[in-house]
N, C-alpha and C positions, 0 to 999 in steps of 0.2 A: 799658396798651392801646392801640392807635388807630387810625383806619381809614386810614394810611399802615402800619403792619403788616400788618395786615390785606390791604393792598393789594399789598405785598411777599409775603406767602405768597402768596398768589391767583395773582400771578403764577408763582408759582415749578411752584407746585401745574397749572398750564396747560400747563407742558412737557409733562409726559407723557405730555398728550391731543394734542397738536400735534407731538409725538413719534413716537406711534406710529399714529396714525390719523388725521392733519389734515384729511383732506376730508372722512370720515366726520363727527367732532367736528364739524369748522364748517359741515357741511351740517345738524347735528344743532342747532349754537347758531340758524344763521339761519330754522328754522323753530319755533323755541317761544315763539313771538307768542303763540301759539291753542294750545288744550287740544289738541284732537283736529286732523289733518290729515291726509287723503285724496291720497294722490300715487300712481293707477293703482290697483293690487293690493296698496298696502302703507299700510298705516294708523300714524302717528305719533302718539305718543300721551306727550305732555309734562304733562297736569295731573294733580295729585293724585288727585282723585276717580274720573275717568275711567280714571286706572292701577288704583285698586284696582277696578274694576270689571272691568276687564279682567280682572287676577287671581282675582275670586270670584265672576262670574256669567256670563262668557263660556266657551262649551264650547274647551277647547286641546287641538289635535292633539299629543300627547307625543312623536311620533316624526318629525316633518317635518324633512325636509332643510334647513338650516341655522339650526336650533333647537338648546339644549345639550342637550335630550331625544335629538335626531337625532344630534348629534354624539357622544352617552355611547354610546348604542346603536352603533353600526358600528364604534368604535374599540375600545370596553372591551368587547362581550359578543356581540354578534349577535345576540342572542332576546332579548334586553332584563333587567331585575333589574339594573339602576344609579341606582334610586332618581328619577332626572331623566328615567326616558321610561316610569313605572312609574303605574298609572289604579288607580284600586277598593284592596280591599282590602290587595294586594301593598305600594302606595305607602305604606298609612297603618300596613301593620307595622314595615316597614323606618324609617319618620320614626320611630313607638315606641321600638325599638330605640335608633335611634341618639339623640333623646330622653332616653333612659333613662341613655345614656354621661353624657351631659352636665346631669345634674342637678345638685341643690343639692353631694351628697356625690361625683357622680362631676368636676365641677369643680374640691371641693378637694382630690380626688386628684391630680388633672393640676396643679393650682398649687404642690402637695410638688415636682413634679416640675421645674415651667418655673425656680420663683424662686431656686432655686442655680444655674442656667446663667445667668438672668440677673445674678447676681451678679459669677459669674464672667467674663462675656464684654463685663460692662460696667467689669472693675474697671480696664483702661489710661485709664480718664477721669481716675480720680484721680491718674495720675503724668504726667498732662500727652499723653498720649497721644491715638489718635484710633480712633473705633471703625465701622464699616460696620454701619449699620443695616440693612442688604439681607443680608449675609452671617448676622448677628444672628436676624433673622426666619426664612431659611431652616431654620437648624439650629434654632428654636423651635417651626417649625411642622410639620416632620421630628420631632421629638420627641413633640409633640402625638398625628401620626398614628398612632407607636409606640406609644405607650401607650395609644391607643384601639383599634387592632388586634390588643395584645398581639402586637406585631414583635421583633422584638430583630437585626434589619435596623438600618445605621448610617443615623440619621434623617438628615445631607448627604446623601447617598444617596439617600433616600426623595425628598427634596427637589428637588433633580434630576433623577430620572425622573418628578417628578411635574408638575414644571416644562415639562419638554419633552414628556412626553404632552399636557399641554394646548395648548402650541403647536402642534404638529404638530397636534393637530384641527382647532384655529381654522382653518390656513389649508389643511385639506381641505376645512371647509365656507364659504369663501369667495364671496360670489356669484361668476357666472359658467360660462362652460363646466366640464364635469369635470375630475378633476383627478386621474388616476387611481393616478398616482406619488405624490401626497400621502396619497389615501387608505392607500396602502397604507405609507407611512413611519409616517402613525397608529397604523394597527395595530400596524407594529415596535415602536412609542414605550412604548403600551400595554401591550404584550406584553413589557416590559422590566420598565417598571415593577411589574408582577405576577408576577413574577421576584423583583425586589428587597424588597419587600414578605413574599414567602412563598418563602426560596430553599429547597434539596432536603431531603426531609423528614430525610434522615442528619446533615445542615449545623444542624438547629434547636435553640437552646438551650433550658434550661433554661426560662427566663423567657417563653416563645412562647406563646403562649394556643393551647388546642384547638380543634378546632369551634365554629363561633356563625355567628349571625344576619353580623355585621359583618366574621368573616375571609372569608364567600365571596370569591373572587378576583375576579369582577370588582365586585363594590362595594364591596369595602376599597379597589380600585383607583379609585371615582368619591371615596369620599371622600377618599380621600388629594388626588385633585388640589384638588378643593373647596376645601378646609383650608388648604394649600398654598398656590394661587396666590392667593388672597384676604387669608392674611395677610401671603404676601410683598408684595401690593400695597397695601394698607393700612396695614399698621405704618410704612412708613418714610413715605410720605405722610405720615400723622398727625402725627410726631415734629418732621419738616419744618415742617409748620405751624404747631404749637405753639411750634416755634423763632421762625420768623419774625413771627410776631406775636406774640410775646413773653406769652405765656400760660403760664410755668412755676408763675407763684403761684397760677394756679388750679388745676393737677397737683399743686405740693406739697399741697397745703388737702384733706384725707381726704374732707369733706364735699363740695365739688368735683367732684372728680376723677372720681365715676362718671357726669356730668353731661359733664363734660370729654369724659369717651373716647364717650360717643353723638355728642357735636356736632362731633367732631373726624371719628369714621368716617362721620354724615349727609353733611361736606361734603367727604370725601376721595372717597366711593361708592366703593366697590372695583370693581362690579361695576355700573358706570354704566348700560349697556344692556342689555336682555332679549328676545330677540331671539322670536318663537314664532309660532304660525299658527294662527288659528282653524280648530275642528271642525267646526265649523255655524255658523249665520246666527245676527245678536243685534245688538246696536249698543250704541258706545262712548260715553261722554258726548257722547250724541245724533246719532254718528254710525254710519249703517248701516253692518255687515261682514257679509260673505258670507263661508261655508266656504271655507278654503284662503286666504285674504285674509293676508298677511302682518303682524306687529303687530312693530312699532319700540319698547317701551318703555320710556321715559326715566328711570331711578330715582332720576338726580341733578336732574335738572329737576320732577319731582315734591317730592323729598324739599327745593326752594330752595337744592340743594347752591349753585347759579350764584347767587344773591342775598342771602344771608341767612347772616352770618358766624357763627361759632361762637362760644358766649357761655355759662360754665357757668350764668350768674347770672340770664342770660333764656336758657335752651332752648327750641328749639324745641317741645319735648315730645315723648314716645314716640309718639306717632301720626304724627310727619312723620319721628323721626328713625328707626323702623323700616321704612318704603317701599323704601331702600336695600337689606332683607333678603328683601322680597316680600312679601307679605299675603297674609292668609287660608289655604287648602292650598296652597299655591307660596309660603311665607313659610320661607325657611331657617332650619332645624331649628338652622347654629351660632350664631343671633347673639348669644344669652350668652354662649356662650365667644371670640366678637371682643371685647365689651365688657369682659368681663374681665380676656381678655387684655392687651387693649391700656392699661385702667387700670392694670394690677402691669407695665409699660413705662415707662409717666409716672412713677409714684412712684419706680420704682429710677432713672430719668433726673433727675427734678427739683431731686437736690439737684446737680445740677455742669450745672445750665442750659445746659445744652450751644448750640451755634452749630451752625450747618450750614457747613461746610468745603471739599466736594466735590457734585456733583451727577452723577449722568449717567443720561438715561434709556434704558431699556430698550425697543428698539425689535421684537425679538424675543416678548415675553412675549405670552400669552393677556391679560392685564389693565392695561391702562395701569400702569404705575410704574416703579422706580428700578429699573437694573441697578449702582448706586451712589448710597450715601448715606453720605457721611463727617460726623461730627460730635465736635469736642472741646468739653474744659469752657468757659462762658463766663467771661466776668471775673467 
């Protein structure tokens, strides 16, 4: 591993930002010199402590236009109840339900399903063939969603519907004048996802789950959107970085692999920017914040993804690594799932020491990522 290798990895990974939202991410890079910066009614938060403070001490409006919760509510539910737009008891209850599915026992059950899938999808590498890590990630994410929800749906259809629902929702909440057609398209995409997850009663298979907290239509769709889009963004980018930086020795080491997975997730930062709105007056990093101010919480800068390369032997530590998953009551309940899943993918790939042979940016996806990422076994 060398600084030259990491520079190559960083250059490739930067393409996903420049290809998807070049103006936005160029602007964020230009303003990261200060932990907190106000520009009119918008507060940019780059520093780690200010980022934590915004998520744990400042009241946030979870349904405001342009936020994750606002997009989820308008596209998926209309009357709330999709985890990201909730407060109080409902929010805590749904998080507990999801956390129960992602317990140690729950993860063991999910791994029993995805490990055979990895073996089957990566088999071409042993024969000198190529594997598209984006296609693999979609099927993997879709299968996990189906297992979590007890759905008999086709995992690939779930992944495609969840990706389109997320992209349509983002397009409908871009800054600027209202976009009624975009909003209508977001609602249609969300409805399609719900139909894919819950086919008509007469077509449900014997393995489908009965009524339960995560089987509610809106909540199930939100779980699918979150799981699919973060997985499809994170896994291919992490593998590309591992290949470009020559980290396969660390990936092959059972003791180092968990730390490497956490480090790769830190630097790739699948959800690099968290848009939020303050619900009341307060301060963030010493900067006064008024109720209604827009907050742009730059997760990748708070986690030092822009300046600290991944290294399992000298990791940034869980406090920094977990910032890309939020903080406090706003932390993503799927963080452990993401780390375990990536570690298993790295373990399955390490014997082949793959190299990237083709990479194409996805310019329509909700999160920065690759549309195609082909890998072949290395020498």
